[in-house]
N, C-alpha and C positions, 0 to 999 in steps of 0.2 A: 723262615730265615731268622737266625739269631746273630746278634752283633753287639758291639759296644753301644752305649747310649747315644753317642754322637755319630753313630754309623760310620766310624772310622773316617771322619771328615768327609762325609758324603761319598763314600765308596771310591769309584774309579775317577772321580771328578778331576783330581790333580794329574792324572795320566792321559786324559783324553786330548787328542789333537783336533779331531774333526769327525764328522760322519764320513766314512770311507766310501762305501758303495752299497747298492742293493743288488741282489742276485735274482735273476729271472731265468728259470729253466725253460728251454724251448725244445721242440721236437725236430726242427729243421733250421739250423743256424743261418744258412744263406738266405732263406725266406724271411726269417725274423729280422736279420740285419737290414735287408732292403726295406721292410715295412717300417721299422723304427726310424731309420734315417729319413724316410719320406714323410712320416706323420708326426713324429715326436721331435722336440728341439734338441737333438743329440747328434754327435758326429763321432766316428771311430777314432780311437787313440792307438791301441795296439792289440795284437792277438793274444789269446790264452791258448797255448798249444804245447803244454807240458807232456812228459811221457807218462805211461801207465805207472801208477804208484798207489800206496795205501793212503786212505783218508779216514783214519780211525774215528775222529770226532764226528764224521758224517755217517758212520756205520758202514763204510765201504772198505773192505779188506784189500781189494785190488781193483782199481778203477782208472778210467781214462775219459777225459772230456776235452772239448774244444770250445772256444768262445771268443768274444770280443769285449774289450773295455771301451765303453762309450762315455763321453763327457758332454756337458751342456754346450750348446753352440754359443751362448752368451757368456762372455768373460769380462772384457773391459767395456764400460759404459760411461756416458757423461755423468757429471756430478748429479746426485739425486736419483739416479736410475736404479732400478732393481738389479742386483748383481748376484752371481753365485760366489760363495766363499772361495778363496784361493788357498791351496789347490781345491778345485771344485769337486763336489761329490760325484762319484762315478756310478754307472750302471753296468753290470756284468751280464751279458747274454751268454748262457752256457747250454751247450748241447752235450748230454752225457752219451758217450759211445759204449761204455762198459761200466756199470750196467746201463741198459737203455732207460730213458725216462718212462715213467709210468703215470697212470691216472689222468685226471683232467683238472684244470684250475677250478677254484671255487666258483660255483654258479650263483650263489646267493650273496647279496650285498651285505648281509649281516653275519656271514660265516666267520667264525673265530679264526684268526690268522692274519697274514699280511694280504689284504684284499686288493689295494690299488696303489699305483705309483702316479704321482701328480706332477704336472708342470704348469707354469704360468705363461700365458700368452696375451699379447695386447689386442690381437684381432681374433676373437673367439669364433666368429662366423666363418672367417677364412680357414681357420684350423678345422672346423667342422666339415667344410667342403673338401679340404685336403684329405681328411680321413675317408670320406666317401669315395673320392677319386682314386684312392689306392686300395680299395676293397675292404676297408675297415667297417665294422658294424657298431655304430653308436647305439646306446640304449634309448636315445631320444634326442630331440633337438636341444640346443643350448637353452637353459632355463634357470630361473632364480631359485636359490635354496636359502632359507633362513637359518642363521647360525647362532644367534644370541637373543636374550630376552628383549632387548631394545629394538629388534627387527633388523639388525645388521645381517647382511648376507652377500652372496656373490652369484654371478652368472657362471654356469658350469655345465659340462657334459662329460660323460665317461663312455668308453668304447672298449671293445675287445681286440687283443692282438690275434694273430693267426691261430694260436693255440687256445685262446679263450681267457688269457690273463687280462685283468682290467687296468686300463690306463685312464687318466683323468686330465682334463684341461680346465683351468680356472682363468677367468678374465682378469687381467691386471692392467693398471694404468701405465701407458707408455711414457717414457721420459719426454720432457718438453722439447719439441722441435725434432723428434726422431721416432723411428719405428722401433718396436720392441718385439723381436721374433719369438722370444720365449726362453725359459730355462727350467731345468728340473727343480722341484721344490720339495714337498714332503711325501712320505709314503704313509699309508693308513694301516694301522694295526687294530683290528677288531678284537676286543678282550671281553672276558666274562664279567669282571668286577673292576670298575675303573679305579676305585680307591686303592685296592690292592696293587694294581698295575702301576698307578701313579707313584706309590711309595717305592716300588721296585726301581722304576726308571729314574726317580729322583735320588733315592738314598743309596742304591747299589750301583747303578750306572753313573749317577752324578749329574743328570741333566737338570735344567731349570725350567720352570713354568713360564711360557711365553704368553699363552692365551688359554682361557677356559671358555669353551663354547657349549651352550645349553639352551636351545630354543625354549621359549616360555610355553608354547603350545604345540601339539602335533601338527603336521602338515601333510599334504597329499604325497603318496609314495613316489609319484613321478617327478617331484621337484628335484632338480639337479641331475636328472637322468643317471642315477648312480648304478643301476643294475636292472636285470630282468625281473627279479622277484626277491621277496623276503620270506623267510620261514620262521615259524614259532619254534621255541626250544624243543617241542615234541616232534618236529619235522613236518607238520602240516603247513600249507601255504597260507601266508598272511596277505590279505588283499585290502586292508584298511590303511588308515593314516600311519605315519611313522614318527619316531622321535629318538633322540640320542643325546649323549653328553660326551664331551671330548676335551682332552688336554693336549695342546701343541707344546711340545717340549724341545728346548733348544740347548745348544752347547754353550754354557756360560752366557756371555752377553751377545752371542751371535744368533740372531733370530731369523737369519735368511734361509736356513735349510733345516727345518725341524722335523720331528716325527709326530704323527697324529695318532694318539692313543685314545681309542673311541669305544664306548659301550653303547650298544643299542638298548634302548629302554622300551621301545614299542616297534616291533615285537622285541623280545629279549634276544640275547646272543644264541646262535645256532651252530652246532657242529664242533668238530675237533680240528686243530691245525694239522698240516701235513706231517705224517709220521716219518716219511722217508725224505732224506735230503735231496734225492734226485727226482722227486715228484714234479710234474709239470706245474708251473705257476711261479708266483713271486715267493722265493724260497727263504731268504734270510736277509737281515740287515747287519752290516759290518761297521764297527767303530775303530778308528785308528788310534793307537796308543803310542806313547813315546818309548816305553820299555816294557816289553811283553812279560818278561820274567817278574818284574815288580807288580805289574797290573794283574797277572795271574794269581800271585800271592794275595794281593789285596782283595780280589774277587772272592777267593776262598775264605779269607778272613772275615768278610762280611756275612758269612754264614749261608751263602747261596750254594745250592747243590741241585743236580750234579754239575760239575765243571770238568771239561775235558783236559787232557794234557797239552802242553805246548807241542805243536807239530810244525814241520817245515815242508811247504808245498813248492814244487817246481812248476811254475806256470809258463815256462817257455819264454817267449818274447816279453811277457809281462813281468818276468823276473821271479826270484825266489821270495817267498813270504813266510814269516813265522806267524802262526795263527793259533787261536784257542776257540773251540766251539762249545757253546752252552745254550740253554733255553731259558725263556722268561717263565713266570708263574703259570702261564697258560700252555706252555710247551711250544712257543714260537721260537724258531731257530735264530740264534744270534751269533755273532763272530767278533772277536778281537783280532786285529791285524797290526803288526808292528810297523812303524814308519820305515820306509826304505832307507838304506844307506845312500846318501847323496854323493855323486861323483864329484871329483875336483880336488885340487890341492887344499891343504889346510891353510887358514890365514896365518900370516907370519907371527901373530901374537899367541898362537897356540903353543903349548909346551911340546 
């Protein structure tokens, strides 16, 4: 990546509105929708039911998909409660009809790519029982995982959706005097070199560091129930202790819905991200921008390549969206989406 010394005022920072959504490709939309609404703190918003069309940035010359836009069930909460940003980050469940989805989601917790989508819940044990009651498969019971040198950590467990994509629940404190059902929080991107990825997400995407997490010592691989197994870079199974370093990156001052950019240090990172955009699993992360023409030009001016062209996708009930598809230094799929045109009359003071 080549750019001006000031990285063009931190890349896309001035154009970013919010984290827009995370895309999870599924093989059976109806089954996935029922499972997510039963086990994850989300509810449906609208359908994705556009016609067959070209998706050049995804490498699909003629394709058709169907899906649902989901949002966090938690929106308005008492003062001091954990809340999602408004408009809240969405989750897109997508079933590709043409071409059909392929492959299997990452099996290893340290596989390079978008490995898990996280939510916060106040009653972790109840969440665990709910997952079991609806046929989910946790990797283990809720357990403690250490995140920082001073011993800070959280209680957590992860589990598979019906296709094998990994979802995660983290215990969060409920607001005083009330229950806290939960909300979507961060998604986890496993990368090969944290320093390189941090520079990209900070200087090109324009995110800020919210937290740096690096346990002082290795811990047992079962802590946090993050997955079934770990592999060394050469593909052999790693059955010893684990360790990692991570940066939680937020949008300017809003730390409520970050992304977790993480490098496994014991064992090291394994594998390659999904090559195909219609591969089963957590496919890509999207950022909403105010003006996609200007954001597209700024992304290219930062020296990042390759960057796709601006495309217009007809998502049916979910509306038309102008998007740009590109990848991070590891080849993880990313998306820019332009803010929708809001309906309604202009204020009387507009020209």
